[in-house]
C-alpha positions as CSV (number, residue, x, y, z in Angstrom):
1,M,-9.9,-0.7,-4.8
2,T,-10.7,1.8,-2.0
3,D,-11.5,5.5,-1.8
4,H,-9.6,5.7,1.5
5,R,-6.0,6.9,1.7
6,V,-3.7,3.9,2.1
7,G,0.1,4.3,2.0
8,T,2.6,1.6,1.2
9,V,5.3,1.6,3.9
10,V,8.6,-0.2,3.4
11,D,10.2,-1.6,6.6
12,T,14.0,-1.5,6.6
13,K,16.8,-1.9,9.2
14,D,17.1,1.9,9.1
15,G,13.4,2.5,9.8
16,D,10.2,2.7,8.0
17,F,9.7,4.8,4.8
18,F,6.8,5.5,2.5
19,F,7.5,3.5,-0.8
20,Q,8.2,6.6,-3.0
21,D,10.7,8.0,-0.5
22,Y,12.4,4.6,-0.2
23,F,12.4,4.0,-4.0
24,V,13.4,7.5,-5.2
25,R,15.3,9.4,-2.5
26,L,16.9,6.4,-0.8
27,R,17.3,4.4,-4.1
28,C,16.2,1.2,-2.4
29,E,19.5,1.2,-0.5
30,P,18.4,0.5,3.1
31,E,18.0,-3.3,3.6
32,F,14.4,-4.3,3.1
33,T,12.8,-6.2,5.9
34,G,9.1,-6.0,5.1
35,V,6.1,-4.0,4.0
36,H,2.9,-2.8,5.6
37,Y,0.0,-0.5,4.6
38,K,-0.7,2.6,6.6
39,G,-4.4,3.4,6.8
40,M,-5.5,-0.1,5.7
41,E,-7.3,-0.7,9.1
42,D,-9.8,2.0,8.2
43,A,-10.2,1.3,4.5
44,V,-13.2,-0.3,3.0
45,P,-13.8,-1.5,-0.6
46,A,-15.1,1.2,-3.0
47,P,-18.7,0.5,-4.1
48,Q,-17.6,0.1,-7.8
49,F,-15.0,-2.5,-6.8
50,E,-17.5,-4.5,-4.9
51,E,-19.9,-4.3,-7.8
52,A,-17.2,-5.5,-10.3
53,L,-16.5,-8.5,-8.1
54,R,-20.1,-9.6,-8.5
55,E,-19.8,-9.6,-12.3
56,P,-20.1,-13.3,-13.5
57,D,-17.8,-12.4,-16.5
58,L,-15.0,-11.0,-14.4
């Protein structure tokens, strides 16, 4: 939905980890406490995404 780099970060009691690291290396073992998206504050919708939202048949 964006051309900007946005990373999914999993918050745990042992710290914050990018999703792939949490899922693969840590096997989802640290207790999950939340999620946030690194880079989201600078991201804007991709032009093609905005255009698709204007489609009446969407």
